[in-house]
C-alpha positions, 0 to 999 in steps of 0.5 A: 659914211661907208654905207653912203659911199657904197650906195653912191658907187652902186648908183654909178655902176647902175648908170654905167649899165644903163648907158651901156645899153643905150650906146650902140654897141657897134660904134663902141667896137670901132677903133681908129687903130683897128688895122694897126697889126692886121694891115699897117699899110691900109691907110697909106695905101688908101690915101695914096690912091685917092690923091692919085685919083683926085689929082687926075680928075678933081671931080673924083674927090666929090664923087668919093665923098658922095659914095660914102654919104649914099652908102651910110643913108641906106641900111648904114655904112655897110658898102651895100651901095657898091653891090652890082646887080645880078641875075637874082639880086638887085642892088642900090645902084639903079635907085633914082638918087643913084642911077647914072650919077654915082661915080668913083666905083673904079677907084674903090675897086683899085684900092680894094685890089691893092689891099687884097694883095697886102692884106687878104680878106682884112680891110672891108669895103665899108672902111675903104669908103669911110677912109677914101671920103676923108682923104678926098676932102683933104686932097681938095683942101678941106679938114681931116678927122679921125676915121673910126674903123672896124666896120664889116660889109653887108650881104644885102642891099636895099633898092627900095630904101635907097629910093625912100631914105636918100634926100631928093634935090626937091626936098623941102627944109622940113623933109631934110631935117626929118631925113637926117633925124631918122639917121640920128643926125641933128639939124646942125649935122645936116647943114654941116654935111650939105657943105659937101656940095662945095664940091661936085656937080649936078645933072640938069634934070635936078636943078631945072625946075629951080632955075626956070620956076623959082623966084628966090634965085639970083637972076643972073645966076639963073640965066647962066644956068639956063644956058646949059640946061634947056627947059625941056627934054632930058638933055643938058650939061652938068653944073658945079654945085659951087660955081665960085670954087668948084674944085676947092673944099671951102665955105663958099657953098654957104656964101652962094646960098646967102646970095640966093645962088643955091643950084638945087632947090634942096640947097637953097632951102637951108637959107630960105627964111627957116630955122637954119638961116643963122647956121648958114650965115655962120658958116659963110662967115666962118671957114673954121666953124664949117671945117670943125662942124663938117669933120664932127658930122662926118664921124657921126655919119660914119657910125650909122648902122655899122656892122662889126664883129661877126656880123656881115663879111669882109668882101674880097671884091667890093661889087659882089658877096663872097 
């Protein structure tokens, strides 16, 4: 019996070692209490600044959420998206999916400046992005979640990866699923995270082809969007991604998809006779299910390719390397 128990315990130990080599070490090093002693006011400082920014302009909430997403999908959640171009360095801000559309950099700058006064060289820009995204969702009436902390900032950025890895508004369902799978995210994660489009706005150039050329779109909705988006040219007004409740983080986005009122081609692809139709219907019917799945997916996305320990750095200015 003793020998059998010893062998059983040995097998469990070997299994533990095997799992330890499979699980990303970086994710394991993150902790929700990472700044508990080094900067105890960090989370309150970020939350207060985000609430103030969203109160002044509700659109800022969607912008900060999008910044976190566009950061994590390029090199991982390392604040590479915040780096400015220099004479000998090209960052990600000029990439096709980012140029002229990313917002919220000033809010991040303000938060970083406050934290550098409180706790110099302590709180990373990557962690600020992750917490600001959560606090933006909460400020707009959405769910909260526990943010794992301890990310460090990159000393590189990748314009080419931003151009290839960030999903396009013209993406098909299969392309969207593949893009998220490459980041270790499931189909469920993809549909849940797409619900971030319940807030924010899109540029005319990103939905022009859909409202003029596609047939799986509600005619009255298409007509209303055409009024502010000419068929040709580079002009056109911004339009809310969720026309019914554009400044509230709720499940109305999915109801819009069921009604064929998705603004961009990639939005409507989630409900187009494919494998994700059932999940869209479920979220349209159950706000609680959407909120729960969205929060869980945000935690998983926030762990993509993070730098921890001695990797990277804690930037003193989020726009440039130390």
